[in-house]
C-alpha positions as YAML, in Angstrom:
chain: A
units: angstrom
residues:
- id: 1
  name: MET
  ca: [-51.97, -24.81, -38.30]
- id: 2
  name: THR
  ca: [-53.92, -27.00, -36.16]
- id: 3
  name: THR
  ca: [-53.50, -26.17, -32.48]
- id: 4
  name: PHE
  ca: [-54.95, -27.58, -29.14]
- id: 5
  name: GLN
  ca: [-58.21, -25.94, -28.33]
- id: 6
  name: ARG
  ca: [-59.45, -25.55, -24.70]
- id: 7
  name: HIS
  ca: [-62.49, -28.15, -23.79]
- id: 8
  name: THR
  ca: [-64.18, -26.44, -20.74]
- id: 9
  name: PHE
  ca: [-66.09, -29.67, -19.59]
- id: 10
  name: ASN
  ca: [-62.60, -31.20, -19.30]
- id: 11
  name: GLU
  ca: [-60.62, -28.38, -18.26]
- id: 12
  name: ARG
  ca: [-62.67, -27.54, -15.23]
- id: 13
  name: THR
  ca: [-61.88, -30.62, -12.93]
- id: 14
  name: PRO
  ca: [-57.62, -31.26, -12.41]
- id: 15
  name: MET
  ca: [-56.93, -34.43, -13.85]
- id: 16
  name: LYS
  ca: [-54.52, -34.94, -10.70]
- id: 17
  name: ASP
  ca: [-57.58, -36.13, -8.79]
- id: 18
  name: LEU
  ca: [-57.96, -39.23, -10.96]
- id: 19
  name: SER
  ca: [-57.58, -42.85, -9.10]
- id: 20
  name: ASN
  ca: [-54.34, -44.74, -8.96]
- id: 21
  name: PRO
  ca: [-52.87, -43.28, -12.62]
- id: 22
  name: HIS
  ca: [-49.64, -44.15, -11.07]
- id: 23
  name: ASP
  ca: [-50.27, -47.82, -11.10]
- id: 24
  name: LYS
  ca: [-50.85, -47.88, -14.97]
- id: 25
  name: ILE
  ca: [-47.77, -45.94, -15.65]
- id: 26
  name: PHE
  ca: [-45.80, -48.23, -13.38]
- id: 27
  name: LYS
  ca: [-47.36, -51.21, -14.90]
- id: 28
  name: ALA
  ca: [-46.89, -49.90, -18.41]
- id: 29
  name: THR
  ca: [-43.23, -49.18, -17.60]
- id: 30
  name: PHE
  ca: [-41.16, -51.71, -15.48]
- id: 31
  name: PRO
  ca: [-42.20, -54.99, -17.23]
- id: 32
  name: ARG
  ca: [-39.60, -53.60, -19.74]
- id: 33
  name: LYS
  ca: [-36.72, -56.04, -19.15]
- id: 34
  name: GLU
  ca: [-34.17, -53.15, -19.64]
- id: 35
  name: VAL
  ca: [-36.05, -50.72, -17.20]
- id: 36
  name: ALA
  ca: [-36.31, -53.86, -14.48]
- id: 37
  name: LEU
  ca: [-32.71, -54.72, -15.10]
- id: 38
  name: GLU
  ca: [-31.60, -51.20, -14.65]
- id: 39
  name: TYR
  ca: [-33.61, -50.69, -11.85]
- id: 40
  name: LEU
  ca: [-32.37, -53.49, -9.98]
- id: 41
  name: GLN
  ca: [-28.97, -52.93, -10.58]
- id: 42
  name: SER
  ca: [-29.58, -49.38, -9.12]
- id: 43
  name: CYS
  ca: [-31.49, -50.39, -5.68]
- id: 44
  name: LEU
  ca: [-30.45, -54.06, -4.95]
- id: 45
  name: PRO
  ca: [-27.58, -54.32, -2.28]
- id: 46
  name: GLY
  ca: [-24.10, -55.41, -4.15]
- id: 47
  name: ASN
  ca: [-23.82, -58.75, -2.14]
- id: 48
  name: ILE
  ca: [-27.29, -59.78, -3.50]
- id: 49
  name: LEU
  ca: [-26.67, -58.44, -7.13]
- id: 50
  name: ALA
  ca: [-23.26, -60.44, -7.22]
- id: 51
  name: MET
  ca: [-25.30, -64.00, -6.33]
- id: 52
  name: LEU
  ca: [-28.01, -63.26, -9.16]
- id: 53
  name: ASP
  ca: [-27.63, -64.22, -12.83]
- id: 54
  name: LEU
  ca: [-29.48, -61.26, -14.09]
- id: 55
  name: SER
  ca: [-29.52, -62.74, -17.98]
- id: 56
  name: THR
  ca: [-32.27, -65.01, -16.20]
- id: 57
  name: LEU
  ca: [-34.72, -62.18, -15.25]
- id: 58
  name: HIS
  ca: [-38.01, -63.08, -16.15]
- id: 59
  name: LEU
  ca: [-41.45, -61.44, -15.39]
- id: 60
  name: THR
  ca: [-44.19, -63.89, -13.94]
- id: 61
  name: GLY
  ca: [-47.35, -62.57, -14.88]
- id: 62
  name: THR
  ca: [-48.79, -63.12, -11.46]
- id: 63
  name: SER
  ca: [-49.32, -60.90, -8.38]
- id: 64
  name: PHE
  ca: [-49.07, -61.69, -4.79]
- id: 65
  name: VAL
  ca: [-51.53, -58.73, -4.17]
- id: 66
  name: ASN
  ca: [-54.82, -59.81, -2.36]
- id: 67
  name: GLU
  ca: [-57.99, -58.02, -1.33]
- id: 68
  name: GLN
  ca: [-56.42, -57.07, 1.87]
- id: 69
  name: LEU
  ca: [-53.34, -55.26, 0.07]
- id: 70
  name: LYS
  ca: [-54.37, -53.77, -2.89]
- id: 71
  name: GLU
  ca: [-55.46, -50.81, -0.99]
- id: 72
  name: TYR
  ca: [-51.78, -50.14, -0.60]
- id: 73
  name: PHE
  ca: [-49.99, -51.94, -3.23]
- id: 74
  name: ALA
  ca: [-49.82, -52.60, -6.86]
- id: 75
  name: ASP
  ca: [-47.07, -55.24, -7.87]
- id: 76
  name: LEU
  ca: [-44.82, -56.93, -10.68]
- id: 77
  name: VAL
  ca: [-43.31, -60.10, -9.82]
- id: 78
  name: TYR
  ca: [-40.04, -61.33, -11.41]
- id: 79
  name: THR
  ca: [-37.86, -64.45, -10.67]
- id: 80
  name: CYS
  ca: [-34.21, -64.80, -11.17]
- id: 81
  name: ARG
  ca: [-31.99, -67.46, -11.14]
- id: 82
  name: VAL
  ca: [-29.16, -67.54, -8.51]
- id: 83
  name: LYS
  ca: [-25.42, -68.30, -9.76]
- id: 84
  name: THR
  ca: [-25.11, -71.12, -7.14]
- id: 85
  name: GLY
  ca: [-28.26, -72.62, -8.00]
- id: 86
  name: GLY
  ca: [-31.99, -72.14, -7.29]
- id: 87
  name: GLU
  ca: [-34.20, -69.25, -7.88]
- id: 88
  name: VAL
  ca: [-34.95, -66.19, -6.28]
- id: 89
  name: THR
  ca: [-38.74, -64.14, -6.18]
- id: 90
  name: ILE
  ca: [-38.21, -60.20, -6.72]
- id: 91
  name: PRO
  ca: [-41.20, -57.99, -6.69]
- id: 92
  name: LEU
  ca: [-41.47, -54.73, -7.69]
- id: 93
  name: VAL
  ca: [-44.05, -53.32, -5.26]
- id: 94
  name: LEU
  ca: [-45.62, -50.00, -5.74]
- id: 95
  name: GLU
  ca: [-46.83, -48.07, -2.72]
- id: 96
  name: HIS
  ca: [-49.75, -46.23, -3.90]
- id: 97
  name: LYS
  ca: [-51.01, -44.07, -0.91]
- id: 98
  name: SER
  ca: [-49.16, -40.29, -0.75]
- id: 99
  name: SER
  ca: [-48.13, -41.30, 2.91]
- id: 100
  name: PRO
  ca: [-46.50, -44.30, 4.43]
- id: 101
  name: PRO
  ca: [-48.76, -47.24, 5.97]
- id: 102
  name: THR
  ca: [-48.56, -47.40, 9.90]
- id: 103
  name: TYR
  ca: [-47.11, -50.39, 10.08]
- id: 104
  name: PRO
  ca: [-44.75, -51.13, 6.89]
- id: 105
  name: PRO
  ca: [-42.93, -54.24, 7.99]
- id: 106
  name: LEU
  ca: [-46.21, -55.96, 8.70]
- id: 107
  name: GLN
  ca: [-47.64, -55.22, 5.61]
- id: 108
  name: ILE
  ca: [-44.68, -56.53, 3.83]
- id: 109
  name: MET
  ca: [-44.72, -59.58, 5.87]
- id: 110
  name: SER
  ca: [-48.27, -60.10, 5.08]
- id: 111
  name: TYR
  ca: [-47.39, -59.57, 1.14]
- id: 112
  name: GLN
  ca: [-44.49, -62.09, 1.41]
- id: 113
  name: VAL
  ca: [-46.81, -64.77, 3.27]
- id: 114
  name: ASN
  ca: [-49.29, -64.37, 0.35]
- id: 115
  name: GLY
  ca: [-46.74, -64.92, -2.35]
- id: 116
  name: TRP
  ca: [-45.27, -68.04, -0.41]
- id: 117
  name: GLN
  ca: [-49.09, -69.27, -0.36]
- id: 118
  name: THR
  ca: [-49.77, -68.64, -3.89]
- id: 119
  name: GLN
  ca: [-46.57, -70.61, -4.85]
- id: 120
  name: ILE
  ca: [-47.59, -73.59, -2.85]
- id: 121
  name: ASN
  ca: [-51.20, -73.46, -4.29]
- id: 122
  name: HIS
  ca: [-49.53, -73.75, -7.62]
- id: 123
  name: LYS
  ca: [-47.61, -76.56, -6.49]
- id: 124
  name: GLN
  ca: [-44.43, -74.57, -6.77]
- id: 125
  name: LYS
  ca: [-41.49, -74.93, -4.19]
- id: 126
  name: PRO
  ca: [-41.50, -71.67, -2.10]
- id: 127
  name: THR
  ca: [-38.74, -69.49, -2.80]
- id: 128
  name: PRO
  ca: [-36.76, -66.43, -1.14]
- id: 129
  name: ILE
  ca: [-38.85, -63.67, -1.96]
- id: 130
  name: ILE
  ca: [-37.19, -60.05, -1.63]
- id: 131
  name: PRO
  ca: [-39.44, -57.11, -2.18]
- id: 132
  name: ILE
  ca: [-38.54, -54.10, -3.41]
- id: 133
  name: ILE
  ca: [-40.78, -50.89, -2.38]
- id: 134
  name: PHE
  ca: [-41.18, -48.09, -4.62]
- id: 135
  name: TYR
  ca: [-42.52, -45.01, -2.81]
- id: 136
  name: HIS
  ca: [-43.55, -41.70, -4.66]
- id: 137
  name: GLY
  ca: [-45.32, -40.07, -1.73]
- id: 138
  name: LYS
  ca: [-44.26, -36.72, -0.07]
- id: 139
  name: GLU
  ca: [-44.38, -37.77, 3.69]
- id: 140
  name: GLN
  ca: [-41.25, -39.00, 5.20]
- id: 141
  name: TRP
  ca: [-41.12, -43.08, 5.28]
- id: 142
  name: VAL
  ca: [-38.26, -44.25, 7.88]
- id: 143
  name: VAL
  ca: [-37.40, -47.78, 7.50]
- id: 144
  name: ARG
  ca: [-37.44, -49.66, 10.40]
- id: 145
  name: PRO
  ca: [-37.53, -53.28, 11.47]
- id: 146
  name: TRP
  ca: [-40.98, -54.68, 13.03]
- id: 147
  name: LYS
  ca: [-39.34, -55.32, 16.42]
- id: 148
  name: ASP
  ca: [-39.23, -51.44, 16.53]
- id: 149
  name: TYR
  ca: [-42.77, -51.13, 16.44]
- id: 150
  name: LEU
  ca: [-43.41, -53.75, 19.14]
- id: 151
  name: GLN
  ca: [-44.55, -52.46, 22.81]
- id: 152
  name: GLY
  ca: [-42.37, -54.66, 25.46]
- id: 153
  name: MET
  ca: [-39.79, -55.82, 23.12]
- id: 154
  name: ALA
  ca: [-36.77, -57.22, 24.78]
- id: 155
  name: PRO
  ca: [-33.41, -58.80, 22.89]
- id: 156
  name: ALA
  ca: [-34.85, -62.41, 24.50]
- id: 157
  name: PHE
  ca: [-37.90, -61.94, 22.10]
- id: 158
  name: GLU
  ca: [-35.79, -61.02, 19.11]
- id: 159
  name: ILE
  ca: [-35.45, -64.70, 17.78]
- id: 160
  name: TYR
  ca: [-39.19, -65.00, 17.59]
- id: 161
  name: THR
  ca: [-39.92, -61.70, 16.01]
- id: 162
  name: PRO
  ca: [-39.43, -61.68, 11.93]
- id: 163
  name: PRO
  ca: [-37.57, -58.39, 10.98]
- id: 164
  name: GLY
  ca: [-39.59, -57.64, 8.07]
- id: 165
  name: HIS
  ca: [-36.87, -56.44, 6.05]
- id: 166
  name: TYR
  ca: [-37.39, -55.08, 2.41]
- id: 167
  name: VAL
  ca: [-35.59, -52.96, -0.23]
- id: 168
  name: PHE
  ca: [-36.76, -49.58, -0.13]
- id: 169
  name: THR
  ca: [-36.83, -46.91, -2.75]
- id: 170
  name: ASP
  ca: [-37.99, -43.19, -1.90]
- id: 171
  name: LEU
  ca: [-38.37, -41.34, -5.37]
- id: 172
  name: SER
  ca: [-38.17, -37.91, -3.31]
- id: 173
  name: GLY
  ca: [-34.60, -38.59, -2.52]
- id: 174
  name: ILE
  ca: [-33.40, -39.37, -5.63]
- id: 175
  name: PRO
  ca: [-31.72, -36.15, -7.14]
- id: 176
  name: ASP
  ca: [-33.27, -35.29, -10.86]
- id: 177
  name: ASP
  ca: [-29.49, -35.42, -11.85]
- id: 178
  name: LYS
  ca: [-29.27, -39.12, -10.87]
- id: 179
  name: ILE
  ca: [-32.49, -39.85, -12.50]
- id: 180
  name: LYS
  ca: [-31.15, -38.50, -15.97]
- id: 181
  name: THR
  ca: [-28.42, -40.57, -16.00]
- id: 182
  name: PHE
  ca: [-30.51, -43.93, -16.34]
- id: 183
  name: ARG
  ca: [-30.13, -45.26, -19.65]
- id: 184
  name: SER
  ca: [-33.81, -46.00, -20.45]
- id: 185
  name: THR
  ca: [-35.82, -43.12, -21.67]
- id: 186
  name: PHE
  ca: [-38.67, -44.37, -19.77]
- id: 187
  name: MET
  ca: [-37.62, -45.03, -16.79]
- id: 188
  name: LYS
  ca: [-36.02, -41.45, -16.90]
- id: 189
  name: MET
  ca: [-39.45, -40.11, -17.83]
- id: 190
  name: VAL
  ca: [-41.67, -42.15, -15.20]
- id: 191
  name: MET
  ca: [-39.40, -41.49, -12.22]
- id: 192
  name: LEU
  ca: [-39.62, -37.49, -13.14]
- id: 193
  name: LEU
  ca: [-43.40, -37.58, -13.87]
- id: 194
  name: MET
  ca: [-43.90, -39.35, -10.72]
- id: 195
  name: LYS
  ca: [-41.45, -37.32, -8.51]
- id: 196
  name: HIS
  ca: [-42.94, -33.91, -9.83]
- id: 197
  name: ARG
  ca: [-46.44, -34.95, -10.10]
- id: 198
  name: ASN
  ca: [-48.74, -31.72, -9.07]
- id: 199
  name: GLU
  ca: [-45.60, -29.52, -9.53]
- id: 200
  name: LYS
  ca: [-47.09, -27.09, -12.06]
- id: 201
  name: GLU
  ca: [-44.31, -24.50, -12.01]
- id: 202
  name: TYR
  ca: [-41.65, -27.29, -12.32]
- id: 203
  name: TRP
  ca: [-43.16, -28.40, -15.36]
- id: 204
  name: LEU
  ca: [-43.73, -25.08, -16.75]
- id: 205
  name: ASN
  ca: [-39.70, -24.29, -16.48]
- id: 206
  name: HIS
  ca: [-38.26, -28.17, -17.23]
- id: 207
  name: LEU
  ca: [-41.20, -29.67, -19.65]
- id: 208
  name: ARG
  ca: [-39.42, -29.29, -22.96]
- id: 209
  name: GLU
  ca: [-36.18, -30.27, -21.08]
- id: 210
  name: ILE
  ca: [-37.88, -33.37, -20.03]
- id: 211
  name: PHE
  ca: [-39.80, -34.39, -23.00]
- id: 212
  name: ILE
  ca: [-36.84, -34.02, -25.14]
- id: 213
  name: PHE
  ca: [-35.63, -37.31, -23.79]
- id: 214
  name: VAL
  ca: [-38.69, -39.02, -25.40]
- id: 215
  name: GLU
  ca: [-37.82, -37.10, -28.54]
- id: 216
  name: ASN
  ca: [-34.81, -37.93, -29.14]
- id: 217
  name: PHE
  ca: [-34.03, -41.53, -27.94]
- id: 218
  name: ALA
  ca: [-37.77, -43.45, -27.66]
- id: 219
  name: ASP
  ca: [-38.54, -46.06, -30.35]
- id: 220
  name: TRP
  ca: [-41.46, -43.99, -32.01]
- id: 221
  name: GLU
  ca: [-42.63, -46.92, -33.86]
- id: 222
  name: LYS
  ca: [-42.57, -49.60, -31.40]
- id: 223
  name: ASP
  ca: [-43.34, -47.46, -28.08]
- id: 224
  name: ARG
  ca: [-46.25, -45.32, -29.79]
- id: 225
  name: ASN
  ca: [-48.64, -46.29, -27.33]
- id: 226
  name: GLU
  ca: [-46.29, -45.91, -24.25]
- id: 227
  name: ILE
  ca: [-45.42, -42.61, -25.66]
- id: 228
  name: SER
  ca: [-49.25, -41.71, -25.41]
- id: 229
  name: LEU
  ca: [-49.61, -43.05, -21.89]
- id: 230
  name: LEU
  ca: [-46.75, -41.08, -20.86]
- id: 231
  name: ILE
  ca: [-48.59, -37.80, -22.19]
- id: 232
  name: LEU
  ca: [-51.82, -38.94, -20.67]
- id: 233
  name: TYR
  ca: [-50.19, -39.70, -17.47]
- id: 234
  name: PHE
  ca: [-48.60, -35.99, -17.27]
- id: 235
  name: LYS
  ca: [-52.11, -34.54, -18.34]
- id: 236
  name: GLN
  ca: [-53.80, -36.50, -15.66]
- id: 237
  name: THR
  ca: [-51.25, -35.47, -12.96]
- id: 238
  name: THR
  ca: [-50.73, -31.79, -13.77]
- id: 239
  name: ASN
  ca: [-52.61, -28.81, -14.15]
- id: 240
  name: ILE
  ca: [-50.84, -27.76, -17.41]
- id: 241
  name: SER
  ca: [-53.56, -27.27, -20.23]
- id: 242
  name: TRP
  ca: [-53.39, -28.50, -23.63]
- id: 243
  name: GLU
  ca: [-52.22, -24.87, -24.69]
- id: 244
  name: GLU
  ca: [-49.17, -24.53, -22.34]
- id: 245
  name: PHE
  ca: [-48.06, -27.93, -23.04]
- id: 246
  name: GLU
  ca: [-48.12, -27.20, -27.16]
- id: 247
  name: GLU
  ca: [-46.03, -24.10, -26.40]
- id: 248
  name: LYS
  ca: [-43.22, -25.95, -24.71]
- id: 249
  name: ILE
  ca: [-43.15, -28.83, -26.83]
- id: 250
  name: GLY
  ca: [-43.22, -26.73, -29.82]
- id: 251
  name: GLN
  ca: [-39.86, -27.45, -31.01]
- id: 252
  name: LEU
  ca: [-40.32, -31.33, -30.42]
- id: 253
  name: PRO
  ca: [-42.15, -32.49, -33.53]
- id: 254
  name: LYS
  ca: [-42.46, -35.94, -32.78]
- id: 255
  name: THR
  ca: [-43.69, -35.23, -29.10]
- id: 256
  name: LYS
  ca: [-46.01, -32.69, -30.50]
- id: 257
  name: LYS
  ca: [-47.54, -34.70, -33.20]
- id: 258
  name: SER
  ca: [-48.06, -37.92, -30.71]
- id: 259
  name: ALA
  ca: [-49.76, -35.39, -28.46]
- id: 260
  name: MET
  ca: [-51.89, -34.06, -31.09]
- id: 261
  name: THR
  ca: [-53.08, -37.40, -32.26]
- id: 262
  name: LEU
  ca: [-53.93, -38.36, -28.46]
- id: 263
  name: TYR
  ca: [-55.94, -34.87, -27.88]
- id: 264
  name: GLU
  ca: [-57.79, -35.58, -31.33]
- id: 265
  name: SER
  ca: [-58.72, -39.15, -30.53]
- id: 266
  name: ILE
  ca: [-59.69, -38.00, -26.97]
- id: 267
  name: TYR
  ca: [-61.71, -34.77, -27.93]
- id: 268
  name: GLU
  ca: [-62.67, -34.86, -31.65]
- id: 269
  name: LYS
  ca: [-62.98, -38.38, -32.82]
- id: 270
  name: GLY
  ca: [-65.86, -40.05, -31.20]
- id: 271
  name: THR
  ca: [-67.33, -42.25, -33.66]
- id: 272
  name: LYS
  ca: [-70.84, -42.84, -35.25]
- id: 273
  name: GLU
  ca: [-71.50, -45.76, -33.01]
- id: 274
  name: GLY
  ca: [-70.31, -43.78, -29.79]
- id: 275
  name: ARG
  ca: [-72.35, -40.89, -30.53]
- id: 276
  name: GLN
  ca: [-75.38, -42.99, -30.93]
- id: 277
  name: ALA
  ca: [-74.72, -44.33, -27.83]
- id: 278
  name: GLY
  ca: [-74.17, -41.39, -25.89]
- id: 279
  name: ARG
  ca: [-77.26, -39.66, -27.58]
- id: 280
  name: GLN
  ca: [-79.22, -42.49, -26.05]
- id: 281
  name: ALA
  ca: [-77.63, -42.20, -22.79]
- id: 282
  name: GLY
  ca: [-77.54, -38.68, -22.48]
- id: 283
  name: MET
  ca: [-81.14, -37.97, -23.12]
- id: 284
  name: GLN
  ca: [-81.67, -39.73, -19.85]
- id: 285
  name: GLN
  ca: [-79.41, -37.45, -18.11]
- id: 286
  name: GLY
  ca: [-80.70, -34.39, -19.11]
- id: 287
  name: ILE
  ca: [-78.01, -32.62, -20.85]
- id: 288
  name: SER
  ca: [-77.78, -30.57, -23.99]
- id: 289
  name: ILE
  ca: [-77.14, -32.00, -27.50]
- id: 290
  name: GLY
  ca: [-73.55, -29.88, -27.86]
- id: 291
  name: GLU
  ca: [-72.43, -31.10, -24.27]
- id: 292
  name: LEU
  ca: [-73.34, -34.60, -25.08]
- id: 293
  name: LYS
  ca: [-71.67, -34.68, -28.15]
- id: 294
  name: LYS
  ca: [-68.53, -33.29, -26.20]
- id: 295
  name: ALA
  ca: [-68.77, -35.70, -23.62]
- id: 296
  name: THR
  ca: [-69.63, -38.88, -25.90]
- id: 297
  name: ASP
  ca: [-66.96, -37.98, -28.22]
- id: 298
  name: PHE
  ca: [-64.45, -37.72, -25.42]
- id: 299
  name: VAL
  ca: [-65.61, -40.94, -23.43]
- id: 300
  name: HIS
  ca: [-65.55, -42.67, -26.89]
- id: 301
  name: GLY
  ca: [-61.97, -41.60, -27.77]
- id: 302
  name: ILE
  ca: [-60.72, -42.54, -24.10]
- id: 303
  name: LEU
  ca: [-62.28, -45.83, -24.34]
- id: 304
  name: LYS
  ca: [-60.87, -46.68, -27.72]
- id: 305
  name: LYS
  ca: [-57.33, -45.50, -26.30]
- id: 306
  name: PHE
  ca: [-57.39, -46.57, -22.98]
- id: 307
  name: PRO
  ca: [-60.02, -49.17, -22.32]
- id: 308
  name: ASP
  ca: [-58.85, -50.22, -19.01]
- id: 309
  name: LEU
  ca: [-59.62, -46.74, -17.46]
- id: 310
  name: THR
  ca: [-62.57, -46.91, -14.74]
- id: 311
  name: ASP
  ca: [-65.61, -45.19, -15.12]
- id: 312
  name: LYS
  ca: [-64.84, -42.99, -12.23]
- id: 313
  name: GLU
  ca: [-61.50, -42.02, -13.90]
- id: 314
  name: ILE
  ca: [-63.20, -40.81, -17.29]
- id: 315
  name: ALA
  ca: [-66.09, -39.29, -15.46]
- id: 316
  name: GLU
  ca: [-63.53, -37.30, -13.66]
- id: 317
  name: MET
  ca: [-61.51, -36.43, -16.57]
- id: 318
  name: GLY
  ca: [-64.40, -35.19, -18.65]
- id: 319
  name: ASN
  ca: [-66.15, -33.97, -15.43]
- id: 320
  name: ILE
  ca: [-69.31, -35.58, -16.43]
- id: 321
  name: SER
  ca: [-71.34, -37.92, -14.29]
- id: 322
  name: ILE
  ca: [-70.20, -41.68, -13.87]
- id: 323
  name: ALA
  ca: [-73.83, -42.63, -14.52]
- id: 324
  name: LEU
  ca: [-73.16, -41.39, -18.01]
- id: 325
  name: VAL
  ca: [-70.14, -42.99, -18.76]
- id: 326
  name: LYS
  ca: [-71.09, -46.25, -17.59]
- id: 327
  name: LYS
  ca: [-74.28, -45.71, -20.01]
- id: 328
  name: ILE
  ca: [-72.16, -44.84, -23.14]
- id: 329
  name: ARG
  ca: [-69.98, -47.86, -22.34]
- id: 330
  name: LYS
  ca: [-72.79, -50.24, -22.23]
- id: 331
  name: GLU
  ca: [-74.28, -48.77, -25.39]
- id: 332
  name: MET
  ca: [-70.95, -49.11, -26.97]
- id: 333
  name: ASP
  ca: [-70.45, -52.54, -25.55]
- id: 334
  name: ASP
  ca: [-73.98, -53.65, -26.95]
- id: 335
  name: GLN
  ca: [-73.73, -52.43, -30.54]
- id: 336
  name: PRO
  ca: [-71.51, -55.11, -31.68]
- id: 337
  name: ARG
  ca: [-74.06, -57.71, -30.40]
- id: 338
  name: ASN
  ca: [-76.84, -55.81, -31.93]
- id: 339
  name: LYS
  ca: [-75.09, -55.46, -35.55]
- id: 340
  name: LYS
  ca: [-74.64, -59.16, -35.40]
- id: 341
  name: ASN
  ca: [-78.30, -59.94, -34.31]
- id: 342
  name: GLY
  ca: [-79.35, -57.77, -37.13]
- id: 343
  name: GLU
  ca: [-80.95, -54.93, -35.44]
- id: 344
  name: THR
  ca: [-80.38, -51.46, -36.55]
- id: 345
  name: PRO
  ca: [-78.98, -49.04, -34.28]
- id: 346
  name: PRO
  ca: [-81.26, -45.46, -33.49]
- id: 347
  name: SER
  ca: [-80.52, -42.93, -36.04]
- id: 348
  name: LEU
  ca: [-78.94, -39.40, -35.23]
- id: 349
  name: GLY
  ca: [-81.40, -38.03, -37.21]
...
């Protein structure tokens, strides 16, 4: 029976150190309309929900995060019709640091101003913007209006001071039992994965219990890529080895098959083109042929499955140099052009 094998060049570096894997899982999950609807229904104030025609909820495909804000936020911008007429903009904003910013209302207001300016630049009439902050950090975030941060504030000045209000979701404050009541399988999984990231003991005790949601309720034909991303995110944010993962999901055949496919695509399925590219790059890095083949197959498998990962993320996953990843990526990108121009790739010998 095929089992997961330990690859030391990967296992030496915990995947939890990858930069912003949370953005990727957030942006893969919350564009689903059923997820966004359920999330809005769970977090928006009742008086706001009563005003909205949620059947018109629409993901715009734009972003209000500029260069100054991207260090703090990732966003998905929805619009929704108001029952009495008009439209409101509802961005889902992921705060990707592990601790609150120093002045949250100021950053939220900067985000809103950038949103209104974006609407104006696109010849649109500005609409109300209700930001929803999704926070998954461990440090406490206290929601306060902007006036509470201002030195020398007095009641007479409040009329000139915007409050900087926002809707706030603190993932650490939502009980697991509450999360498990959500209808959307992916919403349950992503919230539990983000809430308990880096908690190895939690996952050793609850891994099968959590992944059974995917096993029993996911659409395995339609959602194959998203399920792979969930598994990859799990591996990136925990210290669970593939062997421990296999042991816990042994009675979940569909999950195990998906994990095996992902595992093989990352560690064992590097194509001939990838090996050719890696060999050329690796010779310049001074590493052994055996380690080079492992690294090349790993990089090629990752790029085939998740081409949007950065060179730094891939390097940290495989415990190899960023320079080697860049070279392999470049060689792979160049090969189709070389073939088109009639050039013969170097032989592996």
